[in-house]
C-alpha positions as CSV (number, residue, x, y, z in Angstrom):
1,M,-28.4,20.6,1.6
2,M,-25.0,19.0,2.4
3,I,-22.0,21.3,2.4
4,I,-18.7,19.7,1.5
5,N,-15.4,21.3,2.6
6,P,-12.6,20.1,0.3
7,Q,-10.0,21.9,2.5
8,R,-10.9,19.4,5.2
9,G,-10.4,16.5,2.8
10,E,-14.2,16.0,2.4
11,I,-15.9,14.6,-0.7
12,A,-19.5,13.7,-1.6
13,A,-20.5,10.4,-3.0
14,E,-23.7,8.7,-3.8
15,L,-24.3,5.2,-2.4
16,D,-27.6,3.4,-2.7
17,G,-29.1,6.6,-4.2
18,R,-28.3,8.7,-1.2
19,R,-25.6,11.4,-1.0
20,Y,-23.0,11.1,1.8
21,R,-20.1,13.1,3.1
22,L,-16.8,11.1,3.3
23,C,-13.7,12.3,5.2
24,L,-10.6,10.4,6.3
25,T,-10.2,12.0,9.7
26,L,-7.3,11.1,11.9
27,G,-9.6,8.5,13.6
28,A,-10.6,7.1,10.2
29,L,-6.9,6.8,9.2
30,A,-6.1,5.1,12.5
31,E,-8.9,2.7,11.8
32,L,-7.5,1.9,8.4
33,E,-4.0,1.4,9.9
34,A,-5.4,-1.2,12.2
35,G,-7.6,-2.8,9.4
36,F,-4.6,-3.1,7.0
37,E,-2.3,-4.1,9.9
38,A,0.0,-1.1,9.0
39,G,2.2,0.1,11.8
40,D,2.1,3.7,10.7
41,L,0.6,6.1,8.1
42,Q,3.5,5.7,5.7
43,T,3.1,2.0,5.6
44,L,-0.7,2.4,5.1
45,V,-0.1,4.8,2.2
46,K,2.4,2.4,0.6
47,R,-0.1,-0.5,0.9
48,I,-3.0,1.5,-0.7
49,A,-0.7,3.0,-3.4
50,S,0.4,-0.5,-4.4
51,G,-2.9,-0.7,-6.4
52,R,-3.6,-4.2,-5.1
53,L,-6.9,-3.6,-3.3
54,S,-9.5,-6.2,-2.8
55,A,-13.3,-5.5,-2.8
56,R,-13.1,-5.7,1.0
57,D,-10.3,-3.1,1.0
58,L,-12.4,-0.7,-1.1
59,A,-15.3,-1.2,1.3
60,R,-13.0,-0.7,4.3
61,I,-11.7,2.6,2.9
62,V,-15.2,3.9,1.9
63,G,-16.6,2.8,5.3
64,A,-13.9,4.6,7.2
65,G,-14.6,7.7,5.0
66,L,-18.3,7.5,5.7
67,R,-17.8,7.1,9.4
68,G,-15.3,10.0,9.3
69,G,-18.0,12.0,7.6
70,G,-20.5,11.3,10.3
71,A,-22.4,8.2,9.0
72,S,-22.9,5.2,11.3
73,L,-22.4,2.4,8.8
74,T,-20.4,-0.8,9.1
75,D,-18.1,-2.1,6.4
76,E,-20.6,-5.0,5.9
77,E,-23.4,-2.4,5.3
78,V,-21.1,-0.6,2.8
79,M,-20.4,-3.9,1.0
80,A,-24.2,-4.3,0.5
81,M,-24.6,-0.8,-1.0
82,A,-24.8,-0.1,-4.8
83,V,-22.8,2.5,-6.5
84,D,-23.1,3.7,-10.1
85,G,-20.3,1.9,-12.0
86,G,-20.2,-1.0,-9.6
87,V,-16.7,-1.9,-8.4
88,A,-15.2,0.8,-10.7
89,G,-17.5,3.3,-9.0
90,F,-16.2,2.3,-5.6
91,A,-12.6,2.5,-6.8
92,E,-13.4,6.0,-8.1
93,I,-14.8,7.1,-4.7
94,V,-11.6,5.7,-3.0
95,A,-9.4,7.5,-5.5
96,R,-11.2,10.8,-4.9
97,L,-11.2,10.4,-1.1
98,L,-7.5,9.6,-1.0
99,T,-6.7,12.6,-3.3
100,A,-8.8,14.9,-1.1
101,T,-7.2,13.6,2.1
102,F,-3.6,13.9,1.0
103,A,-4.0,17.0,-1.2
104,A,-5.6,18.8,1.8
105,A,-2.6,17.7,4.0
106,D,-0.2,19.2,1.4
107,A,-2.1,22.5,1.6
108,V,-1.6,22.9,5.4
109,P,0.5,26.0,6.1
110,A,3.8,25.3,7.9
111,E,3.3,28.2,10.3
112,P,0.2,28.9,12.4
113,R,-2.4,31.0,10.6
114,D,-2.3,33.8,13.2
115,G,1.4,34.3,12.5
116,A,2.3,33.5,16.1
117,A,5.9,32.2,16.3
118,N,6.7,29.2,18.4
119,T,9.2,30.5,21.0
120,T,9.8,27.3,22.9
C-alpha cells in the first residue's frame, strides 16, 4: 500500500492502470526550470501559470513529478501512458501536483519547529 504525504507535496495518480506517487522535489523543480528554459523558480511558475501548456509540457511536468516520487520513467514513456480522461486527465494531474507543491510550500513554518532561534 502506497502512503502519500500531502505535507511533502505528494499526490497519487493512476497512469496506465498503475498507481504512482508524484512529488515536485527541489530536483524535479530544477529539472523543470531547465526544460522550460526558466532562469529561476518565479519564471517557471509564471510560465506554467500562463495556462499555455503543450502536451509535451504536461508530460514534462508529470514526468518530473514521477521521478520526484521515485519512479524511473522518461518523459517519452510518460507520453505513451494512458490516463482516464486523456489530455484532460493529464491536465488534472498537473493541476493537483502544482497545488500540492505550492500549497505545501505555503504551509512551511517561518521558524524552526524546535523553537530554536537563529542567533547568527
